[in-house]
C-alpha positions in Angstrom: 17.9 17.8 15.0 21.4 16.4 14.7 22.4 19.5 12.7 21.2 21.8 15.4 23.1 19.9 18.0 26.2 20.0 15.9 25.9 23.8 15.5 25.3 24.2 19.1 28.4 22.2 20.0 30.6 24.2 17.6 29.3 27.3 19.1 30.1 26.1 22.6 33.6 25.1 21.5 34.4 28.4 20.0 33.0 30.2 23.1 35.2 28.0 25.3 38.1 28.5 23.0 37.5 32.3 23.1 37.3 32.2 26.9 40.5 30.2 27.1 42.3 32.5 24.8 41.0 35.5 26.8 42.2 33.9 30.0 45.6 33.2 28.4 45.8 36.7 27.1 45.0 38.0 30.6 47.6 35.8 32.2 50.1 37.0 29.5 49.3 40.6 30.3 49.7 40.0 34.0 53.0 38.3 33.3 54.2 41.2 31.1 53.1 43.7 33.8 55.0 41.8 36.5 58.1 41.8 34.3 57.8 45.5 33.6 57.2 46.2 37.3 60.2 44.1 38.3 62.3 45.8 35.6 61.3 49.3 37.0 62.2 48.2 40.5 65.5 46.9 39.4 66.3 50.1 37.5 65.4 52.2 40.6 67.7 50.0 42.8 70.4 50.3 40.2 70.0 54.1 40.2 70.1 54.2 44.0 73.2 52.0 44.1 74.8 54.2 41.5 74.1 57.3 43.6 75.5 55.6 46.7 78.5 54.5 44.7 79.1 58.1 43.5 78.8 59.4 47.1 81.2 56.8 48.3 83.7 57.7 45.6 83.3 61.4 46.5 83.8 60.6 50.2 86.9 58.6 49.3 88.3 61.5 47.3 87.6 63.9 50.3 89.4 61.5 52.7 92.3 61.2 50.2 92.5 65.0 50.1 92.5 65.2 53.9 95.2 62.5 54.1 97.3 64.5 51.6 96.8 67.7 53.8 97.8 65.7 56.9 100.9 64.4 55.1 101.9 68.0 54.3 101.3 69.0 57.9 103.4 66.2 59.1 106.2 67.2 56.7 106.0 70.8 58.0 106.1 69.6 61.6 109.2 67.4 60.8 110.8 70.5 59.3 110.0 72.5 62.4 111.4 69.8 64.6 114.6 69.7 62.5 114.9 73.5 62.8 114.4 73.3 66.6 117.1 70.7 66.9 119.5 72.9 64.8 118.7 75.8 67.1 119.4 73.7 70.2 122.7 72.6 68.7 123.6 76.3 67.9 122.8 77.1 71.5 125.1 74.4 72.8 127.9 75.6 70.5 127.4 79.1 71.9 127.6 77.8 75.5 130.9 76.0 74.6 132.3 79.2 73.1 131.3 81.1 76.2 133.0 78.5 78.4 136.1 78.8 76.2 136.1 82.6 76.6 135.8 82.3 80.3 138.7 79.9 80.5 140.8 82.3 78.4 140.0 85.1 80.8 141.1 83.0 83.8 144.4 82.2 82.0 144.9 85.9 81.4 144.4 86.7 85.0 146.7 83.9 86.0 149.4 85.3 83.7 148.9 88.8 85.2 149.3 87.3 88.7 152.6 85.6 87.6 153.9 88.8 86.2 153.1 90.6 89.5 155.0 87.9 91.4 158.1 88.4 89.2 157.9 92.2 89.8 157.7 91.6 93.6 160.9 89.4 93.3 162.7 92.2 91.3 161.7 94.7 94.0 163.0 92.4 96.6 166.4 92.3 94.8 166.4 96.1 94.6 165.9 96.3 98.4 168.8 93.9 98.9 171.0 96.1 96.7 169.9 99.2 98.7 170.9 97.5 101.9 174.3 96.7 100.4 174.8 100.3 99.3 173.9 101.5 102.9 176.5 99.0 104.2 179.1 100.4 101.8 178.3 104.0 102.8 178.8 103.0 106.5 182.1 101.4 105.6 183.2 104.6 103.7 182.3 106.8 106.7 184.2 104.5 108.9 187.3 104.8 106.7 186.9 108.5 106.7 186.9 108.6 110.5 190.0 106.5 110.5 191.7 108.8 108.0 190.8 111.8 110.1 192.3 110.1 113.1 195.5 109.4 111.1 195.6 113.1 110.0 195.5 114.1 113.7 198.2 111.6 114.6 200.4 112.8 111.8 199.9 116.4 112.7 201.0 115.5 116.2 204.0 113.6 114.9 205.0 116.6 112.7 204.6 118.9 115.6 206.6 116.7 117.8 209.4 116.1 115.3 209.7 119.8 114.5 209.2 119.2 110.8 209.3 122.2 108.6 206.1 124.1 108.0 206.3 123.5 104.3 206.5 119.8 104.7 203.6 119.9 107.2 201.5 122.0 104.8 202.4 119.7 101.9 201.4 116.6 103.8 198.3 118.2 105.2 197.4 119.4 101.7 197.9 115.8 100.4 195.6 114.5 103.1 193.1 117.2 102.4 193.1 116.3 98.7 192.5 112.7 99.6 189.8 113.7 102.0 188.2 115.8 99.3 188.4 112.9 96.8 186.8 110.6 99.4 184.1 113.2 100.1 183.4 113.5 96.4 183.1 109.7 96.1 180.8 109.6 99.1 178.7 112.4 97.6 178.5 110.5 94.3 177.5 107.3 96.2 174.9 109.3 98.1 173.4 110.6 94.8 173.4 107.1 93.4 171.6 105.9 96.6 169.0 108.7 96.3 168.4 107.8 92.6 168.1 104.1 93.6 165.6 105.1 96.3 163.5 107.1 93.9 163.5 104.2 91.4 162.5 101.9 94.3 159.6 104.3 95.3 158.4 104.3 91.6 158.6 100.5 91.5 156.6 100.3 94.8 154.0 102.7 93.4 153.7 100.8 90.2 153.4 97.6 92.3 150.6 99.1 94.3 148.8 100.2 91.1 149.2 96.7 89.6 148.0 95.2 92.9 144.9 97.5 92.9 144.3 96.7 89.2 144.6 92.9 89.9 142.2 93.2 92.8 139.8 95.2 90.7 140.0 92.5 87.9 139.3 89.8 90.5 136.3 91.7 91.7 135.1 92.2 88.2 135.6 88.6 87.3 133.7 87.5 90.5 130.8 89.9 89.5 130.7 88.5 86.0 130.7 84.9 87.4 127.8 85.8 89.6 125.9 87.3 86.7 126.6 84.3 84.5 125.5 82.0 87.4 122.3 84.1 87.7 121.5 83.9 84.0 122.3 80.2 83.6 120.2 79.4 86.7 117.1 81.1 85.5 115.3 77.8 84.8 116.1 76.5 88.2 114.8 79.7 89.8 111.6 79.6 87.7 110.9 76.0 88.7 111.5 76.9 92.4 109.2 79.9 92.1 106.6 77.8 90.4 106.8 75.1 93.1 106.5 77.8 95.9 103.5 79.4 94.2 101.6 76.1 93.5 102.5 74.6 96.9 100.8 71.3 97.5 97.8 72.1 95.4 99.4 71.0 92.1 102.2 68.5 91.7 104.8 69.2 89.0 107.9 67.3 87.8 111.5 68.3 88.6 111.6 70.2 85.2 108.4 72.1 86.0 106.2 70.0 83.7 102.5 69.4 84.6 101.5 65.8 83.6 97.9 64.7 83.1 96.8 61.1 82.3 95.0 60.6 78.9 92.8 58.0 80.7 91.1 60.8 82.6 90.8 63.2 79.7 89.9 61.0 76.7 88.2 57.7 75.9 90.5 55.1 74.3 91.4 56.0 70.7 89.5 59.3 70.9 90.6 62.9 70.8 87.3 64.3 72.2 87.7 65.8 75.6 85.5 64.2 78.3 83.0 66.5 79.9 83.8 65.0 83.3 87.5 66.0 82.9 86.9 69.7 81.9 86.5 71.0 85.4 89.6 69.3 86.7 91.6 70.5 83.7 90.3 74.0 84.2 91.4 74.0 87.9 94.9 72.6 87.2 95.5 74.8 84.1 94.3 78.0 85.8 96.7 77.3 88.8 99.6 76.5 86.5 99.2 79.5 84.2 98.6 81.9 87.0 101.7 80.7 88.8 103.8 81.3 85.6 102.3 84.6 84.3 101.2 86.4 87.5 104.6 86.2 89.1 106.8 89.1 88.0 110.0 87.0 88.8 108.9 84.3 86.3 106.8 86.0 83.5 109.6 88.0 81.8 111.6 84.8 81.2 108.7 82.8 79.7 108.8 82.4 75.9 106.3 79.6 75.1 103.8 77.3 77.0 103.6 74.0 75.2 100.8 71.4 75.3 102.3 68.0 74.3 100.3 64.9 73.5 101.9 61.5 74.1 100.7 57.9 73.3 101.9 54.4 73.9 103.4 52.2 71.2 100.2 50.4 70.3 99.5 51.1 66.6 101.5 52.8 63.9 103.6 55.9 64.3 101.5 58.1 62.0 98.3 57.0 63.7 99.6 57.8 67.1 101.1 61.1 65.8 97.7 62.2 64.6 96.0 61.0 67.8 98.5 62.8 70.0 98.3 66.0 67.9 94.5 66.0 67.9 94.4 65.5 71.7 96.9 68.3 72.3 94.8 70.6 70.0 91.6 69.5 71.7 93.1 70.5 75.1 94.4 73.8 73.7 91.0 74.7 72.1 89.3 74.1 75.4 91.8 76.1 77.4 91.5 79.1 75.0 87.8 79.3 75.9 88.6 79.8 79.6 88.6 83.4 81.2 92.2 83.1 82.1 93.1 82.8 78.4 91.8 86.3 77.7 93.3 87.7 81.0 96.9 86.7 80.1 96.4 86.8 76.2 97.5 83.1 76.0 97.3 83.0 72.2 100.8 84.4 72.1 102.1 81.8 74.5 100.3 78.5 73.8 101.3 76.0 71.2 100.2 72.3 70.7 102.5 69.5 69.7 102.0 65.7 69.1 104.9 63.4 70.0 103.3 60.1 69.1 105.1 57.4 71.1 108.6 59.0 70.9 108.7 59.8 74.6 107.3 56.7 76.2 107.6 56.1 80.0 109.8 53.1 80.7 110.1 51.5 84.1 112.7 48.7 84.8 113.2 48.4 81.0 109.5 47.9 80.3 107.1 50.4 78.8 104.4 51.7 81.1 101.7 52.1 78.6 99.2 53.8 80.9 101.8 56.3 82.0 102.9 56.9 78.4 99.4 58.0 77.4 99.4 61.5 78.8 99.1 65.3 78.2 102.0 67.5 79.4 102.1 71.2 80.0 105.6 72.7 80.0 107.2 76.0 79.6 110.1 77.2 77.5 112.4 80.1 78.5 114.0 82.8 76.4 117.3 81.1 76.1 118.6 83.2 73.3 118.2 86.4 75.4 120.1 84.7 78.3 123.0 83.6 76.0 123.1 87.1 74.6 123.4 88.6 78.0 126.2 86.1 79.0 128.2 86.9 75.8 127.7 90.7 76.4 129.1 90.3 80.0 132.1 88.4 78.8 132.9 91.0 76.1 132.8 93.9 78.5 136.2 95.7 79.0 137.9 93.0 76.8 
C-alpha cells in the first residue's frame, strides 16, 4: 500500500515537473518571439531612418548645387553691373569730349570775328588815305589854276613891256613845259587814286564776303546748338510726353519711374505675387507701357524697360539680393502673360534686376524701410545713338 502511494507521488511529481518545464519552455518561446519581433521592428525603423537620411543627403546636395548656380548667377550679374558702369563712364567721357569740341568751335569763331575786326580797321585806314589823296589832288588843281593865272599875268606883262617875241615864246614854252610836267604828275596821281579805289573796292567786296561767311557760320552754329539741345533733352521730352499721356491716372517720379510698394504685391519675405495685387498691377503696367510704346514721339528712343526689385536693410545682402531678384522676375513673368506683352512684343524690351538694399529710401537721415521695399518700372533711352548724332553734327564741315 505504501509502495503504491510512493509510486503515485513520484508520478505526480514528474507530471508537475513536466508541466512546469512545459510552461517555462512556453514562456521562453514567447520571450524569444518578442525579442525577434522587437528586433524586426528595430531593423525596419533603422531601414526607414537610413532611407530618410539618404533623401536628406540628396536634398542637401540639390540645395548645394542650386546655391552654386546662384553664386554663378550673382557673379555674372556683378560682371554685368561692372560693364554697365564702364559704359556709363565711357558715355560721360564722350560728353566731355563733345563739350571740348564745342568750346574749340566757339574759340575759332571768336578768332574769325577778331580777324574781321582787324580787316575793318585796315579798310578804315585805306579810306583815310583816299581822303588825303583827294585833298592832295584838290591842292594840285589849285596850284595849277594859280600857275595859269601867273602865265596870263606874265603874258600881259610881256605884251606891255614890248619884250621880244623870242623871249616871250621861250618863257611861254618854259611855262608850258612846267604845265605839262604838272599835268603828267596829276595824271600819275589820278592813276594811283584809281588803283587805290580798285583795291578799296576789292577789300570791301572781300569784307562783305567774310561778313556773309561769318553770319553763315553763326547760323550754322546756332542750328547745331539747337540740334544738340534737342538730342540731349530727349529724356526730358520723353518724361514730359509720358506725364501728358498718363495724366492723373498714374503717378510717376520726376525721372519717369513708376514705383509700386512690395507690401501690396508680396507677403513679407515672399516672392510670390499676391492674387489681390494682380489686377492693380495689370492696370498700372498697361497704362505705363501703352504711354511709352504707343506714342510715336517716345517709342523710337526707348531701349529697355527695367523691372527693379528693392528691399530694406533687414537681413544679409545676398538674401535680399535673391529676394529682390525673385520678386522682379515674378512681376516680369506675370506681365509677360498679359495681352499687352504680345501686342508690343515686350520680350525685347523687358529685363528684371534685383538691387538688394543698395538703393534704400532715406528720409531725414533715417531709412524708411517700408518705402525701401518696392518694385520700380523705369525706361532706358538709346544714349549711344544720341551721342553718335551729336558727334556727327559737330564733325560736319570741320
